[in-house]
N, C-alpha and C positions, 0 to 999 in steps of 0.2 A: 100206452097212454101218451097222448101228445102233450108237449110242454105247454104250460100256460103262457099266453101272449098277453103282456101287460100294455096298456095303451098309455105310453108316457106322454104323447101329444096331449092327451086329456089332462094328465097331471101337470103339465107345463101351463096349459090354458087355464087351469083352475087354481094356479098359485096366486096368492094375494100379493100383488106387486106393490101395493102400498105399504105392506108390512116389510117387504124384501128391501125396497129402496133405501130406507136409512142405514142399513147395514152395508150396503154397497158404497154408499156416499162416504163412509168413514175412511176408506182407502187402507183397510186392514188387509193383511195377507190372508189368504184362504186356501181351502182345499175342499175336495168332494170326497165323501166316503159312501161307497155303493154297497149295500150288503144285501144278501139274499137269506130270506128264511124259508127252508124247504127245498131249495136248490142253489146250485153254485152258479154265480154269474161271471162269465169269462171276462178276461181283460179287454177284449174287443167289444163286448157288450157294454162294459163300463164306460169306455170312451165314448161310445155312440150315445149312451144315456147323458153323459156330462155335456157332449156337444148340444144337445137340445136346450140346455139352460143357458146358453150363450145369448139368446134373446132378451136376457135380463141385464146385459151389459158386463158379464164377467170377461175379464181380460186376462190373457196369459201373463202378463207382468204382475198380476195381483196374486198369482198362484205360488204358494210355498208349500212343498210336500213335508219339508223338515220342521218348519217353525210357523205353522199357520195360527192366526189369531182367531179365525172363524172357521168352523168345520160344518159344511152343509151336508146333510145326511140324506140319502135316499135309500129306503128300505122297501124292498120287494118281498111280500109275503105270499108265498104259494098256497099256504094254508086257507087263508081267507080271500085270496085273489085280489088283493089290494096293494097299492104302492103308496108311500108316504115320503114327504119332503119337508125338511125344515132344518133349522139350527139345532133344536133339542127336540128329538122325536119321542125319546124315552130316556130315562136316567135311573140307574139303580146300581148301588154299590152294595156287595155282599156283606161288608161290615157295617152297613146301616142297621140300626135297630128300629123295631116298630113302635117302641115306646111302651109296650105291653110289659107289665111287671116292674116298672121303675117306681121308685119311692118318691 
């Protein structure tokens, strides 16, 4: 079975720049988190994906891998053949309760 080829150019071109720009103008330290669901994304692939997002003005001096204030996530889901980009793509804490059964 051939690996799924994700169209990251399409993901970048469909990114809502108006919603992204305010975060970039804050001068906060940032990093990218590239995650694969259903497949491993190599370091080389991760770097190539990050390079595509430079069109939005990300600068190397803004990057902090140890103490980022913003974490941009790219999630590649091989199960639904979709890729996602954002500050908060999904959030779940195992300790959170659904609220059911509370008094």
